[in-house]
N, C-alpha and C positions, 0 to 999 in steps of 0.2 A: 662814588668809593668808602667801602667801610669804612671805619673808626678804631683804633683801639679803645675797646674798654677795660675799664677800673677792674673785673673779675681775671681780668690776662695777669694782669701785671702782680706777678710774688716779691719778696720780700727780698734783697740784697744778699745778703748769707743764702737764704736757697734756692736765687739765681745763680751766685760762684758753685756751687752743689752740678746743676745741669748747664754751662756754660758752655764748656767746650762743647759737646751738642749741638747745644743752640743755632752758637758762630757755624758752626760749618753749616745746619740750613741756610742759615740767613745766608751766608756766603757765596751760594750757588744759587739763592736767590739775590742778590745783589748783583750776580754775570749777568743775570740776564738782561737784567737792568739800566745796565753802566754802558754808554753809546760814548765813544769818544770823540770830538768833532773839531776836523785842525789839531792843529801841533799841540795847547794848551787845555781844553777844554773837554769837560765833562763831566757829561749829565749823568744824576744818578734817580732813575723811576723811582723813588719811594710808594708804599703799601703798607697794609697794616700790620706785618712781617717785619719792613725792613725799620720801618716807626715803634714798634714795640722793643722791640733788641737798642734801638734810642733810648728809648725813656730806661730801660733794662742797666743796659752801660752807663750811665747819668745816672743812676738810685743806685750803683756800684763805686762811682768812683766818686758821689758829693758822700755815700753812706745816709742815702734819702732815706728816714723811716715814720716821718708825720705825716698822715692824712693827707691835709691843706698844700703839703712840700710837694705830695705825689699826684692828686689833680690837679696840679700845677700843672708841672711834667707834661701829664700826660695833655690836660688842653693847648700845653706849649708845642708840642710834636705835632702833633693831630693836626692845626692850623697849617703845617708844608702840603698835607695828606690833599687828593684837590678833591672840591664839591661833584657832585650829580653831572656830567659831561664831561668833568676835566680830570686833565692827568697832574700830580701834584711832582715836584722834581726838583733835587739839591743841583746848581749850577758849579764847580770847582775849578777856577780856575786856577792853572795852575803851572806855574812859572818860579823855579827851583831859584833863578837871581832873585837878589831881596830887592836891587838897586833897579833891577832891567821892570820884577815885576808891579813895582812902585810905577812907575814911569810907565806901563800900561795899564795896569789899574782908572789911571789918569790919563790918557791919550783914550780909552772907551767908557769913557763916563755914558755914551751914548749909546752902548749896545743893548739895554732893556727895550728899548725901541728898535730893537736888528733880530731881534732870535726868535722863531719862527719852525713849529709842525710841518711839513708837509705831508697832503693826504696826496692818490694816483691819480685823481683828475690834475692836480700841479695846482688845487689853490694854496693855500698858505695859513693859518691860524696861529696869530703873534704870542710870543708867551709875558701873561702880568708877573713882573716883580713884585717882590715887597719892597713897597717907598722906603724901609727903615732902615735899607742895609742901603741908600741910593744914598753918598754924601753929596758935600756943596761942591766937590772938587775933584769925588775919586767915588770906584766902585770898592766892598767888599772882593774878598775875592772866595769868597761862596755864599751864593746866593741861592733863594729861594724861589721859585718859580710853577704857574700855573697855568697850561697851554688849556684854553677852552676847547672841546673836538670835537664837542658835542656827542660826544660818545664812537668815535670812529680813531682807530689807532693809525695815528700817525705813520709813514712812509718812510720818510725821511726827517732830523735833524739837521737845520741851517741854521745861518748867523748872517746877513746882509750888511750889515756893519761897511761902508767903504775902507778898502785897507786890508780889513777883514773878512771876508767872504768868504764861505765855507761851507761845505754839507755833508754830513756822513746818510747812505742809506741806512732805515735798521735791517736785521737781519728776521726772517722768517721768526725763528724765537723769542726774539722780539718783539714785536711787532702780538706773536699769539699772545705774550703775557699785558704787554698792556694792553690788550684787548679784554682780557679776563678780567681788566682792572674795571675794566668799565663796563663790564657785568657783558657781553655783548661774546 
């Protein structure tokens, strides 16, 4: 998957001038890449466009102008994008009630071992989670994960954590978007 290049990033003032139009394009792209699994899991498959948006938004919010800080943001966010044969993804665990969310994030500490992409033939590719986002006794509600899919877009995303089993089949549009990211 292609990473965001420094030449694609503009200063936050110029970005503010094109932000509304750019957001529209990005939100349309994100809609094709968002997969809801079960009641509270949202997977957002990232690509260079969605990551570029994140970088521009961070620069705008933090008013980042120093070159070393811009390069740091690019490097940090590019880390979310998958490498060769991988799909990079942001997983949001969305539970509105803070007490229930805290309980579930503790209860689901083993979730990283149970998230998978399923292929047409029924085989599964289990996601790799960013270890820095997993505490000793709880998960973060946002996880950055990578699916090692070997160049083939999955047909479904699922969770096989005991007591939390759920799966969602991807639409044709979602599969096409992900296959495009894999260069096929």
